[in-house]
C-alpha positions in Angstrom: -13.8 24.8 18.1 -14.2 21.1 17.3 -11.2 18.8 17.0 -10.3 18.5 13.3 -11.0 15.1 11.7 -9.4 13.6 8.6 -10.9 10.6 6.8 -8.7 8.8 4.4 -9.4 6.2 1.7 -6.9 3.3 1.6 -6.4 2.2 -2.0 -4.9 4.9 -4.2 -4.6 7.3 -1.2 -2.4 5.7 1.4 -1.2 2.7 -0.4 -0.6 1.8 -4.1 -2.6 -1.4 -4.4 -2.9 -1.2 -8.2 -0.2 -3.9 -9.0 -1.8 -6.6 -6.9 -5.4 -5.8 -7.9 -4.5 -5.6 -11.6 -2.5 -8.8 -11.6 -5.2 -10.8 -9.8 -7.9 -9.4 -12.1 -5.9 -10.3 -15.2 -5.1 -13.8 -13.9 -8.7 -14.5 -13.2 -9.8 -13.0 -16.5 -7.4 -15.4 -18.2 -8.7 -18.3 -16.2 -12.3 -17.4 -17.3 -11.3 -16.7 -20.9 -12.2 -13.0 -20.6 -10.6 -10.0 -22.3 -8.5 -8.2 -19.7 -7.8 -5.2 -22.0 -10.2 -3.0 -20.1 -8.4 -3.3 -16.8 -6.9 0.1 -16.0 -6.8 2.7 -13.2 -10.6 2.7 -13.0 -10.5 -0.7 -11.1 -8.9 1.0 -8.1 -11.4 2.3 -5.6 -14.8 0.9 -6.6 -16.0 -2.2 -4.9 -14.8 -5.4 -6.6 -18.4 -6.3 -7.5 -18.7 -3.1 -9.6 -15.5 -3.8 -11.5 -16.5 -7.4 -12.1 -19.9 -6.4 -13.4 -18.1 -4.2 -15.9 -15.7 -7.0 -16.9 -18.6 -9.5 -17.3 -21.6 -7.6 -18.6 -23.0 -10.6 -20.4 -22.6 -13.0 -17.5 -25.1 -13.8 -14.8 -24.8 -13.2 -11.1 -23.6 -16.8 -10.5 -20.6 -16.5 -12.9 -19.8 -13.0 -11.5 -19.9 -14.4 -8.0 -17.5 -17.2 -8.9 -15.2 -14.7 -10.5 -15.4 -12.5 -7.4 -14.6 -15.4 -5.1 -11.6 -16.4 -7.3 -10.4 -12.7 -7.3 -10.7 -12.4 -3.5 -8.8 -15.6 -3.0 -6.0 -14.4 -5.3 -5.8 -11.0 -3.7 -5.9 -12.5 -0.1 -3.1 -14.9 -1.0 -0.7 -12.9 -3.1 -2.2 -9.6 -4.5 -2.1 -7.8 -1.2 1.6 -8.2 -0.9 2.2 -6.3 -4.1 1.0 -3.1 -2.4 3.3 -0.3 -1.4 2.9 2.7 0.9 3.0 6.0 -0.9 6.0 8.2 -0.1 5.4 10.6 2.7 2.4 8.9 4.2 4.0 8.0 7.5 5.3 11.6 7.9 1.8 13.0 7.1 0.1 10.7 9.6 2.7 11.6 12.3 2.1 15.3 11.6 -1.6 14.8 11.9 -1.3 12.9 15.1 1.0 15.6 16.6 -1.6 18.2 15.6 -4.2 16.2 17.6 -6.4 15.6 14.6 -8.7 12.6 14.7 -7.7 10.3 11.9 -10.0 7.7 10.3 -10.1 5.3 7.3 -13.1 4.6 5.1 -12.6 2.0 2.4 -14.6 -0.4 0.3 -11.8 -2.9 0.8 -12.8 -5.9 3.0 -12.1 -5.3 6.7 -9.7 -8.3 7.1 -7.5 -7.2 4.2 -7.6 -3.6 5.3 -6.4 -4.6 8.8 -3.7 -6.8 7.3 -2.4 -4.0 5.1 -2.5 -1.5 7.9 -0.6 -3.9 10.2 1.9 -4.7 7.4 2.8 -1.0 7.0 2.5 -0.3 10.8 -0.3 2.2 10.3 -3.2 0.8 12.3 -2.3 2.8 15.5 -2.8 6.1 13.7 -6.5 5.6 13.2 -9.3 6.2 15.8 -11.7 4.1 13.7 -11.7 2.1 10.5 -14.8 1.7 8.4 -14.2 -1.1 5.9 -16.5 -3.5 4.0 -17.8 -6.6 5.7 -19.9 -9.3 4.2 -22.6 -8.9 6.8 -23.3 -5.2 6.0 -26.6 -4.4 4.5 -24.9 -2.0 2.0 -21.5 -2.2 0.5 -21.6 1.3 -0.9 -18.8 3.5 0.3 -21.2 6.4 0.8 -23.0 4.3 3.3 -19.8 3.2 5.0 -18.8 6.9 5.3 -22.2 8.0 6.6 -21.9 5.2 9.3 -18.4 6.3 10.3 -19.4 10.0 10.5 -22.4 9.1 12.7 -20.6 6.6 14.9 -17.6 8.9 15.5 -19.6 12.1 15.5 -17.4 13.7 12.9 -18.2 17.3 12.4 -18.6 17.8 8.6 -19.2 21.6 8.8 
């Protein structure tokens, strides 16, 4: 019987990142004169590019790129520190480790921020591998990140 594997997402699964993400999005919307009324739970999970495209449907890629850069700077400076670990996550990860399950993360969050958050909450040591977004990746789609993780780590999906 193969060793059980568990793959977690980060945002909205292990950590509550909503306060920092929403604050930065609203601050940048204000800076750009955009309506921030559509910012809700749907912004948690998808890549930032997807959210920004929805917030700026009438803007070109250059304007959206500037917004994205400003958002990422805000989140890297202050937004990440508004995250909190969901109750019971440390116990769950301890239980999984004791059961000898292989534990992984797959997130569309940038790798540098993912590692910063995992270190902040003392979680990095639980994971055998971390699949996170990197600028140099050909695809930033979470499905592709997950497929790469499954292949690289030989995760049995049956």
